C-alpha positions as CSV (number, residue, x, y, z in Angstrom):
1,M,60.4,120.4,95.6
2,P,63.1,120.4,92.9
3,P,62.9,118.4,90.3
4,W,66.2,116.4,90.8
5,L,65.2,115.8,94.8
6,I,62.8,113.7,93.2
7,Y,64.7,112.2,90.7
8,N,66.8,111.2,93.1
9,L,64.3,110.5,96.1
10,P,64.3,106.8,95.9
11,N,68.3,106.4,95.8
12,I,68.5,108.7,98.8
13,T,65.9,106.9,100.6
14,I,67.7,103.5,100.1
15,L,71.3,105.6,101.1
16,L,69.9,106.5,104.6
17,F,68.9,102.8,104.8
18,V,72.2,101.6,104.3
19,T,74.0,104.3,106.0
20,A,72.1,103.5,109.1
21,V,72.9,99.8,108.4
22,G,76.2,100.5,108.3
23,A,76.6,102.7,111.4
24,C,74.4,99.0,112.9
25,I,77.6,97.0,111.5
26,G,80.0,99.8,112.9
27,S,78.2,98.8,116.3
28,L,78.7,95.0,115.7
29,T,82.0,95.9,115.1
30,N,82.9,97.2,118.8
31,V,81.5,94.0,120.3
32,L,83.7,91.7,117.9
33,V,86.7,93.9,118.2
34,Y,86.2,93.6,122.0
35,R,85.3,90.0,122.5
36,M,86.2,87.7,119.9
37,P,90.0,88.6,121.3
38,L,88.8,87.4,124.4
39,G,87.2,84.3,123.4
40,L,84.2,86.0,124.4
41,D,80.4,84.9,122.7
42,V,79.5,87.9,120.6
43,V,75.8,87.2,120.8
44,T,75.2,86.5,125.1
45,P,75.4,88.5,127.1
46,T,73.8,91.6,125.8
47,S,75.7,95.3,125.7
48,R,76.4,96.3,129.1
49,C,78.6,98.7,131.0
50,P,82.1,97.1,131.6
51,K,82.3,98.8,134.7
52,C,79.2,98.6,136.9
53,N,77.6,96.0,134.6
54,H,74.6,97.8,134.0
55,K,72.7,96.4,130.9
56,L,71.8,99.0,128.3
57,T,68.4,100.0,127.4
58,W,67.6,100.0,123.4
59,R,67.9,104.2,123.2
60,E,71.5,103.4,124.8
61,N,72.8,101.3,122.4
62,I,71.6,103.6,119.5
63,P,75.0,103.4,116.8
64,I,76.4,107.2,117.4
65,L,73.3,108.4,119.2
66,G,73.4,106.1,122.3
67,W,77.0,107.6,122.9
68,L,75.9,111.1,122.3
69,I,72.8,110.9,124.3
70,L,74.6,109.3,127.6
71,R,77.5,112.2,126.8
72,G,80.2,109.1,126.4
73,K,79.4,108.1,130.7
74,C,77.5,105.7,132.2
75,R,74.2,106.7,133.1
76,F,74.4,104.9,136.5
77,C,78.0,104.8,137.4
78,K,79.4,107.5,135.4
79,A,82.3,105.6,134.2
80,K,83.4,107.2,131.3
81,I,82.5,105.4,127.4
82,S,85.8,105.4,124.8
83,P,85.0,107.6,122.2
84,E,86.6,104.4,120.2
85,Y,82.9,103.2,119.8
86,P,80.6,106.0,118.6
87,I,84.0,106.7,116.0
88,V,84.0,103.2,114.5
89,E,80.0,103.4,113.7
90,T,80.2,106.4,111.9
91,I,83.7,105.5,110.2
92,V,81.9,101.7,108.6
93,A,78.2,104.0,108.5
94,L,80.4,106.5,105.8
95,L,82.0,103.5,104.2
96,F,78.5,102.0,103.4
97,G,76.8,105.0,102.5
98,G,79.5,106.4,100.6
99,I,80.7,103.3,98.6
100,F,76.5,103.0,97.5
101,A,76.5,107.1,96.5
102,L,79.7,106.5,94.6
103,W,78.2,103.5,93.0
104,Y,74.5,104.2,92.0
105,M,74.6,108.3,92.7
106,V,77.3,110.2,91.6
107,P,77.3,111.1,88.4
108,E,80.0,110.5,85.4
109,D,82.2,113.7,85.5
110,A,81.3,114.2,88.9
111,I,85.1,114.1,90.6
112,F,87.4,116.0,88.9
113,G,85.9,115.2,85.1
114,L,87.7,111.7,86.2
115,G,84.1,109.8,85.1
116,R,82.4,107.0,86.3
117,I,84.2,106.2,89.7
118,A,81.8,102.8,90.5
119,P,82.3,100.3,88.5
120,E,80.5,99.6,85.0
121,W,77.9,97.3,86.6
122,A,77.3,100.1,88.9
123,A,75.2,101.6,85.5
124,N,72.5,99.2,85.9
125,G,71.0,100.5,89.2
126,P,70.7,98.9,92.4
127,A,67.4,97.0,91.2
128,L,69.4,94.8,89.2
129,T,73.1,94.7,90.9
130,W,72.1,94.7,94.7
131,P,73.5,91.3,95.7
132,A,76.9,92.5,94.3
133,M,76.3,95.7,96.6
134,V,75.9,93.5,99.5
135,V,78.7,91.6,99.0
136,L,81.2,94.1,98.8
137,L,79.4,96.2,101.6
138,V,79.6,92.5,103.6
139,L,83.3,92.3,102.7
140,V,84.0,95.8,103.9
141,G,82.5,95.5,107.1
142,S,84.7,92.6,107.9
143,M,87.5,94.2,107.1
144,V,87.2,96.8,109.4
145,S,87.1,93.9,111.8
146,M,89.8,91.9,111.0
147,T,91.7,95.3,110.8
148,I,91.3,96.6,114.3
149,I,91.8,93.1,115.7
150,D,95.0,92.6,113.7
151,A,96.2,96.1,114.9
152,R,95.5,95.1,118.5
153,T,96.4,91.3,118.9
154,S,98.4,90.5,115.5
155,T,95.9,88.1,114.8
156,I,92.9,87.6,112.8
157,P,89.6,85.6,113.3
158,L,89.1,83.1,110.6
159,V,85.5,83.6,111.2
160,L,85.8,87.3,110.1
161,T,87.0,85.8,106.8
162,W,84.8,82.9,106.5
163,V,81.8,85.2,106.2
164,P,82.2,87.2,103.6
165,A,83.6,84.4,101.4
166,L,80.5,82.5,102.2
167,V,78.3,85.2,101.3
168,A,79.9,85.6,98.2
169,L,79.5,81.8,97.0
170,F,75.7,82.4,97.8
171,L,74.8,85.7,96.9
172,H,77.2,86.0,93.2
173,T,75.9,82.3,92.4
174,G,72.0,82.9,93.2
175,H,72.3,86.3,91.7
176,A,73.7,84.5,88.0
177,I,70.7,81.8,88.6
178,W,68.2,84.6,88.4
179,F,69.5,86.3,86.1
180,Q,69.8,83.5,83.6
181,T,66.2,82.4,84.6
182,K,65.1,85.8,83.6
183,Y,66.9,86.5,80.6
184,G,68.2,83.1,79.2
185,T,71.4,81.6,78.3
186,P,73.9,84.5,77.5
187,E,76.2,84.6,74.4
188,M,79.1,85.8,73.6
189,M,78.7,88.9,71.3
190,P,81.1,89.5,68.0
191,T,82.1,92.4,68.4
192,G,85.5,91.3,70.3
193,L,84.4,92.8,73.6
194,G,82.9,89.5,75.0
195,G,80.8,88.7,78.0
196,L,77.9,91.5,76.4
197,W,74.4,89.6,77.0
198,E,72.3,89.8,73.9
199,V,69.1,90.7,75.7
200,E,66.2,93.3,74.7
201,N,67.1,97.0,76.1
202,L,71.3,95.8,76.0
203,R,72.0,99.1,77.7
204,S,70.2,99.0,80.6
205,K,70.5,95.1,81.0
206,W,74.2,95.2,80.6
207,I,75.2,93.8,83.8
208,T,78.8,92.9,82.8
209,A,82.6,94.5,82.9
210,P,84.3,94.9,79.5
211,G,85.9,91.2,78.5
212,E,84.2,89.8,81.4
213,V,80.7,88.2,81.6
214,W,79.5,89.2,85.7
215,T,80.5,91.5,88.4
216,I,83.6,89.8,89.2
217,A,86.7,88.4,87.2
218,T,86.1,84.9,85.8
219,G,87.1,82.8,83.2
220,G,84.6,83.2,80.7
221,L,81.5,81.7,79.5
222,G,84.2,79.0,77.7
223,G,86.7,78.7,80.2
224,W,86.3,75.4,81.4
225,R,89.9,74.8,82.4
226,F,88.8,77.7,84.8
227,I,86.0,76.3,86.3
228,G,87.6,72.9,86.4
229,I,90.5,74.1,88.4
230,G,88.5,76.0,90.6
231,L,85.9,73.2,91.4
232,G,88.7,71.0,91.8
233,G,90.5,73.0,94.1
234,A,88.2,74.2,96.8
235,V,86.8,69.6,96.5
236,G,91.1,69.9,97.5
237,L,91.0,71.9,100.0
238,I,87.7,70.5,102.1
239,L,89.4,67.0,101.8
240,S,92.7,68.6,102.8
241,N,90.8,70.1,106.1
242,L,89.1,66.8,106.9
243,M,92.5,65.1,107.1
244,L,93.6,67.5,109.5
245,K,90.5,66.9,111.7
246,F,91.3,63.3,111.4
247,G,94.6,63.9,111.9
248,L,96.2,61.9,108.5
249,L,98.0,65.7,108.9
250,T,99.8,67.6,111.4
251,R,98.7,71.6,111.6
252,S,101.5,74.1,111.3
253,F,102.9,75.2,114.5
254,D,101.2,72.7,116.3
255,D,103.6,72.5,118.8
256,F,104.1,76.3,119.3
257,E,102.5,76.4,122.8
258,Q,104.6,73.6,124.4
259,W,108.1,75.2,122.9
260,Y,106.4,78.8,124.3
261,Q,106.3,77.1,128.1
262,D,109.9,75.6,127.4
263,H,111.3,78.3,126.6
264,H,109.4,81.1,129.1
265,E,110.7,77.8,131.5
266,S,114.1,78.4,130.4
267,K,114.3,82.4,130.7
268,A,113.2,82.0,134.5
269,E,115.9,79.5,135.0
270,E,118.4,81.9,133.2
271,K,117.0,85.1,135.9
272,T,117.0,83.3,138.6
273,G,119.3,84.7,141.0
274,E,119.6,88.0,139.2
275,E,118.2,91.0,141.0
276,E,114.7,92.3,139.9
277,S,114.1,95.1,138.8
278,T,111.6,97.0,136.2
279,E,114.5,96.9,133.6
280,T,114.8,93.4,133.5
281,Q,111.4,92.1,133.6
282,P,109.2,93.1,130.5
283,E,105.6,93.3,131.0
284,A,104.2,90.5,129.7
285,G,102.1,91.4,126.6
286,E,101.7,91.7,123.0
287,S,105.2,92.8,122.0
288,E,106.8,89.7,124.1
289,S,104.4,87.6,122.1
290,I,105.3,88.5,119.0
291,E,109.0,88.4,119.9
292,D,108.6,84.9,121.2
293,W,106.5,83.9,117.8
294,L,109.7,85.3,115.8
295,M,112.0,83.1,118.1
296,Y,110.2,79.7,117.0
297,P,113.3,77.9,115.6
298,Y,111.7,75.6,113.5
299,A,109.1,77.7,111.2
300,R,110.9,76.1,107.8
301,R,109.5,73.0,109.3
302,E,106.0,73.7,109.8
303,M,106.4,75.3,105.7
304,V,106.9,71.3,104.7
305,R,103.8,70.6,106.4
306,E,102.1,73.5,104.8
307,L,103.1,72.0,101.5
308,A,102.0,68.7,102.4
309,F,98.4,70.3,102.8
310,L,98.3,71.8,99.5
311,C,99.8,69.1,97.6
312,L,95.7,67.9,97.4
313,P,94.7,71.1,96.3
314,V,96.5,71.6,93.4
315,L,96.6,67.7,92.2
316,L,92.9,68.1,92.0
317,G,92.5,71.0,91.1
318,L,95.0,70.7,87.9
319,G,92.9,67.2,87.1
320,S,89.7,68.6,87.4
321,G,90.4,71.7,84.8
322,W,91.9,68.8,82.6
323,L,89.1,67.1,82.7
324,M,86.6,69.7,81.8
325,V,89.1,70.9,79.0
326,Q,88.6,67.2,77.8
327,M,84.5,66.8,78.2
328,F,83.5,70.5,77.4
329,G,86.5,72.4,75.7
330,H,87.5,71.1,72.5
331,W,86.3,71.7,69.3
332,G,84.8,68.5,68.0
333,T,83.6,67.0,65.1
334,N,79.8,66.1,65.1
335,P,78.8,62.4,64.2
336,E,75.5,62.9,62.2
337,T,76.1,65.7,60.6
338,G,80.1,65.7,59.8
339,M,80.8,69.5,61.2
340,I,82.5,70.4,63.5
341,D,81.2,71.6,66.6
342,P,82.8,74.6,68.5
343,P,83.6,73.9,72.2
344,T,80.1,74.3,74.6
345,L,79.4,77.6,76.5
346,A,79.2,77.0,80.4
347,P,76.1,78.2,81.9
348,L,76.5,81.3,83.7
349,W,75.4,80.1,87.4
350,L,78.9,77.6,86.6
351,V,80.9,80.7,85.4
352,V,80.1,82.9,88.2
353,L,80.6,79.9,90.8
354,G,84.2,79.2,89.1
355,G,85.0,82.8,89.1
356,V,84.5,82.9,93.0
357,L,85.9,79.8,94.0
358,M,88.7,80.8,91.5
359,G,88.9,84.0,93.0
360,Y,89.5,82.7,96.7
361,L,92.3,80.3,95.5
362,I,94.1,82.7,93.4
363,A,94.4,85.2,96.0
364,G,94.8,83.0,99.0
365,A,98.0,81.6,97.0
366,V,99.5,84.4,96.0
367,V,99.9,85.2,99.8
368,W,100.3,81.6,101.2
369,A,103.6,81.6,98.1
370,V,105.0,84.8,99.9
371,R,104.5,83.5,103.7
372,I,105.5,79.9,102.3
373,G,108.5,81.1,100.4
374,G,109.6,83.7,102.6
375,T,109.6,81.4,105.7
376,L,112.3,79.2,103.7
377,A,114.3,81.8,102.9
378,F,114.7,83.4,106.4
379,G,114.0,81.0,108.9
380,K,110.7,83.2,110.6
381,E,107.3,83.0,110.2
382,A,106.7,86.0,107.0
383,M,103.0,86.3,106.8
384,G,100.3,84.8,108.9
385,L,97.9,82.4,108.2
386,G,95.3,85.1,108.9
387,D,96.5,87.7,105.8
388,V,96.3,84.2,103.1
389,H,92.4,84.2,104.9
390,M,92.0,87.6,104.5
391,M,92.6,88.1,100.9
392,A,91.5,84.8,100.0
393,A,88.0,86.2,101.5
394,V,88.7,89.6,99.0
395,G,89.3,87.1,96.1
396,A,86.2,85.2,96.7
397,C,83.8,88.7,97.0
398,L,85.6,90.8,94.3
399,G,87.4,88.2,91.7
400,W,91.2,87.1,91.3
401,I,92.4,90.0,90.0
402,D,91.7,93.1,92.7
403,P,93.1,91.3,95.5
404,T,96.3,90.8,93.2
405,I,96.6,93.9,92.7
406,A,95.7,95.0,96.4
407,F,98.8,92.7,97.5
408,F,101.6,94.6,95.9
409,L,100.0,97.6,96.5
410,A,99.9,96.9,100.3
411,A,103.5,96.8,100.0
412,F,103.8,100.3,99.4
413,V,101.2,100.9,102.0
414,G,103.5,99.5,104.3
415,V,106.4,102.2,103.5
416,A,104.1,104.9,103.4
417,Y,103.1,103.9,107.4
418,A,106.9,103.5,108.1
419,I,107.5,107.4,107.2
420,V,104.8,108.0,108.9
421,A,106.1,106.3,111.8
422,Q,109.2,108.1,112.0
423,I,107.7,111.3,112.2
424,F,105.4,110.9,114.8
425,R,107.6,108.1,116.4
426,G,105.4,108.7,120.2
427,K,102.5,107.4,118.7
428,L,102.9,105.0,116.1
429,S,106.3,103.8,117.0
430,R,104.6,100.2,117.6
431,A,104.9,98.0,114.7
432,M,102.0,97.2,112.6
433,P,101.2,93.4,111.3
434,Y,101.0,93.2,107.8
435,G,96.5,93.1,107.4
436,P,95.9,96.6,107.9
437,F,97.6,97.7,105.6
438,L,96.2,94.5,103.0
439,A,92.8,95.9,104.2
440,V,94.0,99.6,103.2
441,A,95.0,98.4,99.8
442,T,92.3,96.6,99.2
443,M,89.9,99.9,100.0
444,M,92.3,101.8,97.3
445,V,91.4,98.9,94.4
446,I,88.1,99.3,95.3
447,L,87.7,102.8,94.7
448,G,90.6,103.5,92.6
449,K,90.9,100.6,90.0
450,P,87.8,102.1,88.1
451,I,89.5,105.6,87.0
452,M,92.6,103.3,86.4
453,E,90.7,101.3,84.2
454,M,89.7,104.4,82.4
455,G,92.8,106.1,81.9
456,L,94.4,102.9,80.4
457,G,91.5,102.6,77.9
458,M,91.9,106.3,76.8
459,I,95.6,105.9,76.6
460,F,95.3,102.7,74.2
461,R,91.4,104.0,73.0
462,M,89.7,101.0,74.0
463,P,86.3,101.3,73.0
464,G,84.0,101.3,76.7
465,P,80.9,99.4,76.4
466,L,78.3,102.8,77.1
467,N,79.5,103.7,73.2
468,L,77.9,100.3,71.8
469,P,76.4,101.8,68.9
């Protein structure tokens, strides 16, 4: 057996496992994509043929292979099974396996001499950084489901955004608690790079990004204002949602269903007496519902309701940030010694918790600001709230920087799609919601940001973390 194969055998084994898990998540994605828009339970009943209702056995449910074994047909009624099922399963499996391989197995300078495509923290190996990898894979799997559903229905089920956000909250914070318990309280190094751990064997234990203290963007060990705004804003969101539940605030677009019914009744009355034809009666479907949504005449009023919803998170966030600085972030004089004491360093778990919360809040706020501003300017809903929740989940998983870049990059992805749609008018003539563009842009940032940072580092001759003496 070649030495390189023996050396990489543990990672190859993990790679096969991660790829198989990706195929299973792809199978789950097919279930979510089919059932969630119909309001069906995603757990029961078990998978079965939609035509003859035959319950699929475990052999027929094996991702990718099950479809190949059945040759794309039901074993009983011979009805065709859409190739979309194995395609989605294969895509998710390749995404999971590809990300793991790029992060942990591909050596430096292997890709066109560009250097390591993975983020810096991945250099520590999966044993130390697996929680961050799990968070990333959960986000990717959720985004695939959101992209397909949004492309078909122009809606994003909010539960698909809550799952990665909650996973990020618990895994990132829990990982930080474990790391600090094992290696002690961190201190900033005096090199100016910041965010590096003074622990034994620094190169193997280093888990941060340059200028950071964790695998996601944070406010630093002394960033009490950052932590306070995150905690206060999160509490404000919880309170605003409770006010919605108890009727103290009104949901935006709450009367859309009633307007929709009245609008269609008036349209039906206008058509009374007219000759019916296929040309004058469009089929009721997705395109008509989107048009009706854009015709809703009270969009500006609804933005006022959303601004009222956001008042409490903004006020509590700013107030909490100010309070944290006053309590822990000031230089002070020790009354016993008369010496000047520096600001208190926050514990790592609190720094990471603040990074997750601020990632969620900032990423969501950027998209929500565009939604409110665009709607007030044009009188039509500019973006869906599903897009806000999607990017907020990305922020919780990756920190606030990546989703901010992805949001603006998504505009160029949309332009590229429009150009391609003009070339292939027959198949891509349908208007695409913005969610898929956001998902594609996020993946571009995940895969391309390390290369971009490395290029900027070469331009400005910034020292890299692995070049430390």
